[in-house]
N, CA, C, O and the ligand as a Tripos MOL2 file, in Angstrom:
@<TRIPOS>MOLECULE
protein
  225   223    57     0     0
PROTEIN
NO_CHARGES

@<TRIPOS>ATOM
      1 N         191.7120   92.1360   50.7740 N.3       1 VAL1
      2 CA        191.9550   93.0680   51.8840 C.3       1 VAL1
      3 C         191.0740   94.3070   51.7340 C.2       1 VAL1
      4 O         190.4490   94.7630   52.6910 O.2       1 VAL1
      5 N         191.0370   94.8370   50.5180 N.am      2 TRP2
      6 CA        190.2370   96.0550   50.3150 C.3       2 TRP2
      7 C         188.7520   95.7740   50.5420 C.2       2 TRP2
      8 O         188.0180   96.6090   51.0720 O.2       2 TRP2
      9 N         188.3310   94.5790   50.1300 N.am      3 VAL3
     10 CA        186.9180   94.2380   50.3160 C.3       3 VAL3
     11 C         186.5900   94.1950   51.8010 C.2       3 VAL3
     12 O         185.5320   94.6600   52.2270 O.2       3 VAL3
     13 N         187.5120   93.6310   52.5900 N.am      4 GLU4
     14 CA        187.2720   93.5580   54.0260 C.3       4 GLU4
     15 C         187.2010   94.9480   54.6400 C.2       4 GLU4
     16 O         186.3770   95.2040   55.5180 O.2       4 GLU4
     17 N         188.0540   95.8310   54.1860 N.am      5 GLN5
     18 CA        188.0430   97.1910   54.7280 C.3       5 GLN5
     19 C         186.7460   97.9060   54.3630 C.2       5 GLN5
     20 O         186.1830   98.6370   55.1780 O.2       5 GLN5
     21 N         186.2790   97.6940   53.1450 N.am      6 ASP6
     22 CA        185.0190   98.3100   52.7450 C.3       6 ASP6
     23 C         183.8760   97.7870   53.6010 C.2       6 ASP6
     24 O         182.9750   98.5330   53.9860 O.2       6 ASP6
     25 N         183.9300   96.4900   53.8920 N.am      7 ALA7
     26 CA        182.8670   95.9010   54.7060 C.3       7 ALA7
     27 C         182.8880   96.4870   56.1080 C.2       7 ALA7
     28 O         181.8380   96.7580   56.6900 O.2       7 ALA7
     29 N         184.0650   96.6790   56.6410 N.am      8 GLN8
     30 CA        184.1770   97.2580   57.9850 C.3       8 GLN8
     31 C         183.6880   98.7040   57.9830 C.2       8 GLN8
     32 O         183.0130   99.1330   58.9190 O.2       8 GLN8
     33 N         184.0190   99.4430   56.9540 N.am      9 ALA9
     34 CA        183.5800  100.8360   56.8620 C.3       9 ALA9
     35 C         182.0650  100.8960   56.7650 C.2       9 ALA9
     36 O         181.4350  101.7640   57.3700 O.2       9 ALA9
     37 N         181.4810   99.9840   56.0110 N.am     10 GLY10
     38 CA        180.0300   99.9570   55.8920 C.3      10 GLY10
     39 C         179.3690   99.6120   57.2070 C.2      10 GLY10
     40 O         178.3310  100.1680   57.5640 O.2      10 GLY10
     41 N         179.9860   98.6830   57.9270 N.am     11 ARG11
     42 CA        179.4250   98.2990   59.2350 C.3      11 ARG11
     43 C         179.5290   99.4650   60.2040 C.2      11 ARG11
     44 O         178.6000   99.7230   60.9690 O.2      11 ARG11
     45 N         180.6400  100.1600   60.1770 N.am     12 ALA12
     46 CA        180.8180  101.3080   61.0670 C.3      12 ALA12
     47 C         179.7860  102.3800   60.7560 C.2      12 ALA12
     48 O         179.2150  102.9790   61.6680 O.2      12 ALA12
     49 N         179.5440  102.6240   59.4750 N.am     13 LYS13
     50 CA        178.5620  103.6340   59.0920 C.3      13 LYS13
     51 C         177.1650  103.2330   59.5530 C.2      13 LYS13
     52 O         176.3750  104.0760   59.9800 O.2      13 LYS13
     53 N         176.8730  101.9490   59.4630 N.am     14 ALA14
     54 CA        175.5690  101.4740   59.9100 C.3      14 ALA14
     55 C         175.4060  101.7090   61.4070 C.2      14 ALA14
     56 O         174.3270  102.0790   61.8710 O.2      14 ALA14
     57 N         176.4740  101.4930   62.1530 N.am     15 LEU15
     58 CA        176.4140  101.7050   63.5960 C.3      15 LEU15
     59 C         176.2380  103.1860   63.9110 C.2      15 LEU15
     60 O         175.5150  103.5460   64.8400 O.2      15 LEU15
     61 N         176.8940  104.0340   63.1440 N.am     16 ILE16
     62 CA        176.7540  105.4750   63.3460 C.3      16 ILE16
     63 C         175.3240  105.9000   63.0530 C.2      16 ILE16
     64 O         174.7240  106.6690   63.8040 O.2      16 ILE16
     65 N         174.7870  105.3910   61.9550 N.am     17 ASP17
     66 CA        173.4050  105.7270   61.6090 C.3      17 ASP17
     67 C         172.4550  105.2800   62.7060 C.2      17 ASP17
     68 O         171.5100  105.9890   63.0540 O.2      17 ASP17
     69 N         172.7200  104.0820   63.2520 N.am     18 GLU18
     70 CA        171.8770  103.5850   64.3300 C.3      18 GLU18
     71 C         171.9790  104.5040   65.5440 C.2      18 GLU18
     72 O         170.9800  104.7950   66.2020 O.2      18 GLU18
     73 N         173.1790  104.9500   65.8260 N.am     19 TYR19
     74 CA        173.4030  105.8370   66.9610 C.3      19 TYR19
     75 C         172.6510  107.1480   66.7740 C.2      19 TYR19
     76 O         172.0100  107.6460   67.6990 O.2      19 TYR19
     77 N         172.7350  107.6970   65.5790 N.am     20 LEU20
     78 CA        172.1120  108.9890   65.3180 C.3      20 LEU20
     79 C         170.5890  108.9000   65.3130 C.2      20 LEU20
     80 O         169.9160  109.8870   65.6090 O.2      20 LEU20
     81 N         170.0430  107.7520   64.9860 N.am     21 THR21
     82 CA        168.5960  107.6330   64.8720 C.3      21 THR21
     83 C         167.9450  107.1540   66.1590 C.2      21 THR21
     84 O         166.8050  107.5150   66.4480 O.2      21 THR21
     85 N         168.6590  106.3440   66.9360 N.am     22 THR22
     86 CA        168.0280  105.7760   68.1200 C.3      22 THR22
     87 C         168.2120  106.6530   69.3510 C.2      22 THR22
     88 O         167.3110  106.7500   70.1850 O.2      22 THR22
     89 N         169.3720  107.2920   69.4690 N.am     23 ARG23
     90 CA        169.6250  108.1790   70.6070 C.3      23 ARG23
     91 C         169.3200  107.4960   71.9340 C.2      23 ARG23
     92 O         168.4460  107.9260   72.6870 O.2      23 ARG23
     93 N         170.0390  106.4530   72.1960 N.am     24 THR24
     94 CA        169.8050  105.7340   73.4370 C.3      24 THR24
     95 C         170.1300  106.6170   74.6370 C.2      24 THR24
     96 O         170.9960  107.4900   74.5690 O.2      24 THR24
     97 N         169.4240  106.3760   75.7270 N.am     25 THR25
     98 CA        169.6220  107.1940   76.9130 C.3      25 THR25
     99 C         170.8530  106.7310   77.6850 C.2      25 THR25
    100 O         171.3230  105.6060   77.5120 O.2      25 THR25
    101 N         171.3580  107.5970   78.5210 N.am     26 GLY26
    102 CA        172.5250  107.2590   79.3190 C.3      26 GLY26
    103 C         173.7640  107.9560   78.7980 C.2      26 GLY26
    104 O         173.7800  108.4850   77.6870 O.2      26 GLY26
    105 N         174.7910  107.9470   79.6130 N.am     27 ALA27
    106 CA        176.0250  108.6110   79.2370 C.3      27 ALA27
    107 C         176.7850  107.7810   78.2100 C.2      27 ALA27
    108 O         176.7950  106.5520   78.2810 O.2      27 ALA27
    109 N         177.4150  108.4480   77.2660 N.am     28 PRO28
    110 CA        178.2150  107.7150   76.2850 C.3      28 PRO28
    111 C         179.4210  107.0600   76.9530 C.2      28 PRO28
    112 O         179.9070  107.5080   77.9920 O.2      28 PRO28
    113 N         179.8830  105.9900   76.3230 N.am     29 VAL29
    114 CA        181.0440  105.2880   76.8470 C.3      29 VAL29
    115 C         182.2680  105.7120   76.0510 C.2      29 VAL29
    116 O         182.3140  105.5610   74.8300 O.2      29 VAL29
    117 N         183.2500  106.2400   76.7500 N.am     30 LYS30
    118 CA        184.4520  106.6920   76.0640 C.3      30 LYS30
    119 C         185.3990  105.5240   75.8720 C.2      30 LYS30
    120 O         185.7550  104.8340   76.8280 O.2      30 LYS30
    121 N         185.8000  105.3090   74.6480 N.am     31 CYS31
    122 CA        186.6830  104.1960   74.3360 C.3      31 CYS31
    123 C         188.0560  104.4180   74.9820 C.2      31 CYS31
    124 O         188.6720  105.4640   74.7810 O.2      31 CYS31
    125 N         188.5310  103.4420   75.7520 N.am     32 PRO32
    126 CA        189.8480  103.5840   76.3900 C.3      32 PRO32
    127 C         190.9940  103.4840   75.3850 C.2      32 PRO32
    128 O         192.1330  103.8340   75.6950 O.2      32 PRO32
    129 N         190.6890  103.0090   74.1940 N.am     33 GLU33
    130 CA        191.7260  102.8130   73.1910 C.3      33 GLU33
    131 C         191.9180  104.0580   72.3210 C.2      33 GLU33
    132 O         193.0490  104.4940   72.1030 O.2      33 GLU33
    133 N         190.8140  104.6310   71.8220 N.am     34 CYS34
    134 CA        190.9260  105.7420   70.8780 C.3      34 CYS34
    135 C         190.1990  106.9920   71.3550 C.2      34 CYS34
    136 O         190.1870  108.0100   70.6620 O.2      34 CYS34
    137 N         189.5890  106.9170   72.5480 N.am     35 ALA35
    138 CA        188.9100  108.0660   73.1550 C.3      35 ALA35
    139 C         187.6500  108.4790   72.4110 C.2      35 ALA35
    140 O         187.1110  109.5560   72.6650 O.2      35 ALA35
    141 N         187.1710  107.6390   71.4960 N.am     36 GLU36
    142 CA        185.9270  107.9390   70.8040 C.3      36 GLU36
    143 C         184.7470  107.6600   71.7300 C.2      36 GLU36
    144 O         184.7790  106.6960   72.4960 O.2      36 GLU36
    145 N         183.7210  108.4800   71.6700 N.am     37 GLU37
    146 CA        182.5460  108.2550   72.4910 C.3      37 GLU37
    147 C         181.5570  107.3600   71.7610 C.2      37 GLU37
    148 O         181.2270  107.5830   70.5960 O.2      37 GLU37
    149 N         181.0950  106.3460   72.4740 N.am     38 ASN38
    150 CA        180.1580  105.3840   71.9080 C.3      38 ASN38
    151 C         178.8660  105.3830   72.7100 C.2      38 ASN38
    152 O         178.8800  105.6760   73.9050 O.2      38 ASN38
    153 N         177.7580  105.0590   72.0740 N.am     39 PRO39
    154 CA        176.4910  104.9320   72.8080 C.3      39 PRO39
    155 C         176.6150  103.8590   73.8800 C.2      39 PRO39
    156 O         177.3430  102.8830   73.6990 O.2      39 PRO39
    157 N         175.9070  104.0320   75.0020 N.am     40 PRO40
    158 CA        176.0290  103.0830   76.1160 C.3      40 PRO40
    159 C         175.6200  101.6640   75.7580 C.2      40 PRO40
    160 O         175.9720  100.7170   76.4620 O.2      40 PRO40
    161 N         174.8810  101.5130   74.6720 N.am     41 SER41
    162 CA        174.4260  100.1750   74.2900 C.3      41 SER41
    163 C         175.4850   99.3980   73.5180 C.2      41 SER41
    164 O         175.3300   98.1990   73.2840 O.2      41 SER41
    165 N         176.5590  100.0760   73.1210 N.am     42 PHE42
    166 CA        177.5810   99.4130   72.3150 C.3      42 PHE42
    167 C         178.5150   98.5770   73.1820 C.2      42 PHE42
    168 O         178.9430   99.0050   74.2540 O.2      42 PHE42
    169 N         178.8220   97.3740   72.6950 N.am     43 ASP43
    170 CA        179.7860   96.5170   73.3810 C.3      43 ASP43
    171 C         181.1880   96.7150   72.8260 C.2      43 ASP43
    172 O         182.1860   96.4540   73.4990 O.2      43 ASP43
    173 N         181.2410   97.1880   71.5690 N.am     44 LEU44
    174 CA        182.5320   97.4210   70.9280 C.3      44 LEU44
    175 C         182.5760   98.8460   70.3970 C.2      44 LEU44
    176 O         181.5620   99.3790   69.9460 O.2      44 LEU44
    177 N         183.7440   99.4570   70.4500 N.am     45 CYS45
    178 CA        183.9200  100.7910   69.8870 C.3      45 CYS45
    179 C         183.6370  100.7520   68.3890 C.2      45 CYS45
    180 O         184.1700   99.9030   67.6750 O.2      45 CYS45
    181 N         182.7950  101.6730   67.9130 N.am     46 TRP46
    182 CA        182.4490  101.6680   66.4900 C.3      46 TRP46
    183 C         183.6450  102.0870   65.6450 C.2      46 TRP46
    184 O         183.7040  101.7870   64.4530 O.2      46 TRP46
    185 N         184.5860  102.7730   66.2560 N.am     47 LYS47
    186 CA        185.7050  103.3000   65.4780 C.3      47 LYS47
    187 C         186.8530  102.3150   65.3770 C.2      47 LYS47
    188 O         187.3790  102.0700   64.2910 O.2      47 LYS47
    189 N         187.2440  101.7440   66.5280 N.am     48 CYS48
    190 CA        188.4280  100.8710   66.5060 C.3      48 CYS48
    191 C         188.1140   99.4340   66.8850 C.2      48 CYS48
    192 O         188.9760   98.5640   66.7640 O.2      48 CYS48
    193 N         186.8890   99.1660   67.3430 N.am     49 GLY49
    194 CA        186.5170   97.7960   67.6740 C.3      49 GLY49
    195 C         186.9640   97.3340   69.0400 C.2      49 GLY49
    196 O         186.8660   96.1480   69.3560 O.2      49 GLY49
    197 N         187.4580   98.2570   69.8630 N.am     50 HIS50
    198 CA        187.9140   97.9010   71.1940 C.3      50 HIS50
    199 C         186.7240   97.4840   72.0720 C.2      50 HIS50
    200 O         185.6270   98.0290   71.9470 O.2      50 HIS50
    201 N         186.9580   96.5250   72.9460 N.am     51 ASP51
    202 CA        185.9120   96.0470   73.8420 C.3      51 ASP51
    203 C         185.5570   97.1290   74.8590 C.2      51 ASP51
    204 O         186.4210   97.5940   75.6040 O.2      51 ASP51
    205 N         184.2940   97.5260   74.8890 N.am     52 LEU52
    206 CA        183.8680   98.5970   75.7860 C.3      52 LEU52
    207 C         183.2050   98.0770   77.0470 C.2      52 LEU52
    208 O         182.8930   98.8560   77.9480 O.2      52 LEU52
    209 N         182.9870   96.7810   77.1260 N.am     53 THR53
    210 CA        182.2480   96.2500   78.2660 C.3      53 THR53
    211 C         182.9980   96.4670   79.5750 C.2      53 THR53
    212 O         182.3740   96.6140   80.6270 O.2      53 THR53
    213 N         184.3200   96.4900   79.5240 N.am     54 ALA54
    214 CA        185.1160   96.6970   80.7260 C.3      54 ALA54
    215 C         185.1430   98.1650   81.1340 C.2      54 ALA54
    216 O         185.4560   98.4870   82.2800 O.2      54 ALA54
    217 N         184.8140   99.0620   80.1910 N.am     55 ALA55
    218 CA        184.8830  100.4930   80.4700 C.3      55 ALA55
    219 C         183.6040  100.9920   81.1400 C.2      55 ALA55
    220 O         183.5870  102.0780   81.7200 O.2      55 ALA55
    221 N         182.5380  100.2030   81.0610 N.am     56 ARG56
    222 CA        181.2760  100.6270   81.6510 C.3      56 ARG56
    223 C         181.2600  100.4740   83.1670 C.2      56 ARG56
    224 O         180.2600  100.7930   83.8090 O.2      56 ARG56
    225 ZN        187.9040  103.0090   70.0320 Zn       57 ZN57
@<TRIPOS>BOND
     1     1     2 1
     2     2     3 1
     3     3     4 2
     4     3     5 am
     5     5     6 1
     6     6     7 1
     7     7     8 2
     8     7     9 am
     9     9    10 1
    10    10    11 1
    11    11    12 2
    12    11    13 am
    13    13    14 1
    14    14    15 1
    15    15    16 2
    16    15    17 am
    17    17    18 1
    18    18    19 1
    19    19    20 2
    20    19    21 am
    21    21    22 1
    22    22    23 1
    23    23    24 2
    24    23    25 am
    25    25    26 1
    26    26    27 1
    27    27    28 2
    28    27    29 am
    29    29    30 1
    30    30    31 1
    31    31    32 2
    32    31    33 am
    33    33    34 1
    34    34    35 1
    35    35    36 2
    36    35    37 am
    37    37    38 1
    38    38    39 1
    39    39    40 2
    40    39    41 am
    41    41    42 1
    42    42    43 1
    43    43    44 2
    44    43    45 am
    45    45    46 1
    46    46    47 1
    47    47    48 2
    48    47    49 am
    49    49    50 1
    50    50    51 1
    51    51    52 2
    52    51    53 am
    53    53    54 1
    54    54    55 1
    55    55    56 2
    56    55    57 am
    57    57    58 1
    58    58    59 1
    59    59    60 2
    60    59    61 am
    61    61    62 1
    62    62    63 1
    63    63    64 2
    64    63    65 am
    65    65    66 1
    66    66    67 1
    67    67    68 2
    68    67    69 am
    69    69    70 1
    70    70    71 1
    71    71    72 2
    72    71    73 am
    73    73    74 1
    74    74    75 1
    75    75    76 2
    76    75    77 am
    77    77    78 1
    78    78    79 1
    79    79    80 2
    80    79    81 am
    81    81    82 1
    82    82    83 1
    83    83    84 2
    84    83    85 am
    85    85    86 1
    86    86    87 1
    87    87    88 2
    88    87    89 am
    89    89    90 1
    90    90    91 1
    91    91    92 2
    92    91    93 am
    93    93    94 1
    94    94    95 1
    95    95    96 2
    96    95    97 am
    97    97    98 1
    98    98    99 1
    99    99   100 2
   100    99   101 am
   101   101   102 1
   102   102   103 1
   103   103   104 2
   104   103   105 am
   105   105   106 1
   106   106   107 1
   107   107   108 2
   108   107   109 am
   109   109   110 1
   110   110   111 1
   111   111   112 2
   112   111   113 am
   113   113   114 1
   114   114   115 1
   115   115   116 2
   116   115   117 am
   117   117   118 1
   118   118   119 1
   119   119   120 2
   120   119   121 am
   121   121   122 1
   122   122   123 1
   123   123   124 2
   124   123   125 am
   125   125   126 1
   126   126   127 1
   127   127   128 2
   128   127   129 am
   129   129   130 1
   130   130   131 1
   131   131   132 2
   132   131   133 am
   133   133   134 1
   134   134   135 1
   135   135   136 2
   136   135   137 am
   137   137   138 1
   138   138   139 1
   139   139   140 2
   140   139   141 am
   141   141   142 1
   142   142   143 1
   143   143   144 2
   144   143   145 am
   145   145   146 1
   146   146   147 1
   147   147   148 2
   148   147   149 am
   149   149   150 1
   150   150   151 1
   151   151   152 2
   152   151   153 am
   153   153   154 1
   154   154   155 1
   155   155   156 2
   156   155   157 am
   157   157   158 1
   158   158   159 1
   159   159   160 2
   160   159   161 am
   161   161   162 1
   162   162   163 1
   163   163   164 2
   164   163   165 am
   165   165   166 1
   166   166   167 1
   167   167   168 2
   168   167   169 am
   169   169   170 1
   170   170   171 1
   171   171   172 2
   172   171   173 am
   173   173   174 1
   174   174   175 1
   175   175   176 2
   176   175   177 am
   177   177   178 1
   178   178   179 1
   179   179   180 2
   180   179   181 am
   181   181   182 1
   182   182   183 1
   183   183   184 2
   184   183   185 am
   185   185   186 1
   186   186   187 1
   187   187   188 2
   188   187   189 am
   189   189   190 1
   190   190   191 1
   191   191   192 2
   192   191   193 am
   193   193   194 1
   194   194   195 1
   195   195   196 2
   196   195   197 am
   197   197   198 1
   198   198   199 1
   199   199   200 2
   200   199   201 am
   201   201   202 1
   202   202   203 1
   203   203   204 2
   204   203   205 am
   205   205   206 1
   206   206   207 1
   207   207   208 2
   208   207   209 am
   209   209   210 1
   210   210   211 1
   211   211   212 2
   212   211   213 am
   213   213   214 1
   214   214   215 1
   215   215   216 2
   216   215   217 am
   217   217   218 1
   218   218   219 1
   219   219   220 2
   220   219   221 am
   221   221   222 1
   222   222   223 1
   223   223   224 2
@<TRIPOS>SUBSTRUCTURE
     1 VAL1         2 RESIDUE 1 A VAL
     2 TRP2         6 RESIDUE 1 A TRP
     3 VAL3        10 RESIDUE 1 A VAL
     4 GLU4        14 RESIDUE 1 A GLU
     5 GLN5        18 RESIDUE 1 A GLN
     6 ASP6        22 RESIDUE 1 A ASP
     7 ALA7        26 RESIDUE 1 A ALA
     8 GLN8        30 RESIDUE 1 A GLN
     9 ALA9        34 RESIDUE 1 A ALA
    10 GLY10       38 RESIDUE 1 A GLY
    11 ARG11       42 RESIDUE 1 A ARG
    12 ALA12       46 RESIDUE 1 A ALA
    13 LYS13       50 RESIDUE 1 A LYS
    14 ALA14       54 RESIDUE 1 A ALA
    15 LEU15       58 RESIDUE 1 A LEU
    16 ILE16       62 RESIDUE 1 A ILE
    17 ASP17       66 RESIDUE 1 A ASP
    18 GLU18       70 RESIDUE 1 A GLU
    19 TYR19       74 RESIDUE 1 A TYR
    20 LEU20       78 RESIDUE 1 A LEU
    21 THR21       82 RESIDUE 1 A THR
    22 THR22       86 RESIDUE 1 A THR
    23 ARG23       90 RESIDUE 1 A ARG
    24 THR24       94 RESIDUE 1 A THR
    25 THR25       98 RESIDUE 1 A THR
    26 GLY26      102 RESIDUE 1 A GLY
    27 ALA27      106 RESIDUE 1 A ALA
    28 PRO28      110 RESIDUE 1 A PRO
    29 VAL29      114 RESIDUE 1 A VAL
    30 LYS30      118 RESIDUE 1 A LYS
    31 CYS31      122 RESIDUE 1 A CYS
    32 PRO32      126 RESIDUE 1 A PRO
    33 GLU33      130 RESIDUE 1 A GLU
    34 CYS34      134 RESIDUE 1 A CYS
    35 ALA35      138 RESIDUE 1 A ALA
    36 GLU36      142 RESIDUE 1 A GLU
    37 GLU37      146 RESIDUE 1 A GLU
    38 ASN38      150 RESIDUE 1 A ASN
    39 PRO39      154 RESIDUE 1 A PRO
    40 PRO40      158 RESIDUE 1 A PRO
    41 SER41      162 RESIDUE 1 A SER
    42 PHE42      166 RESIDUE 1 A PHE
    43 ASP43      170 RESIDUE 1 A ASP
    44 LEU44      174 RESIDUE 1 A LEU
    45 CYS45      178 RESIDUE 1 A CYS
    46 TRP46      182 RESIDUE 1 A TRP
    47 LYS47      186 RESIDUE 1 A LYS
    48 CYS48      190 RESIDUE 1 A CYS
    49 GLY49      194 RESIDUE 1 A GLY
    50 HIS50      198 RESIDUE 1 A HIS
    51 ASP51      202 RESIDUE 1 A ASP
    52 LEU52      206 RESIDUE 1 A LEU
    53 THR53      210 RESIDUE 1 A THR
    54 ALA54      214 RESIDUE 1 A ALA
    55 ALA55      218 RESIDUE 1 A ALA
    56 ARG56      222 RESIDUE 1 A ARG
    57 ZN57       225 GROUP 0 **** ****
């Protein structure tokens, strides 16, 4: 269980790094589940994994 959580945390950090470095254009997508703002290119919320495709 702990290994899986570490893997998820690492994946989330990678997505954050990608977000900070790429700076995709367009308005961020606000997650309907946790209200976190995600880059418009994301299909899933980086924080909670909620599907963002329906929110766009
Ligand atoms: Zn979320």
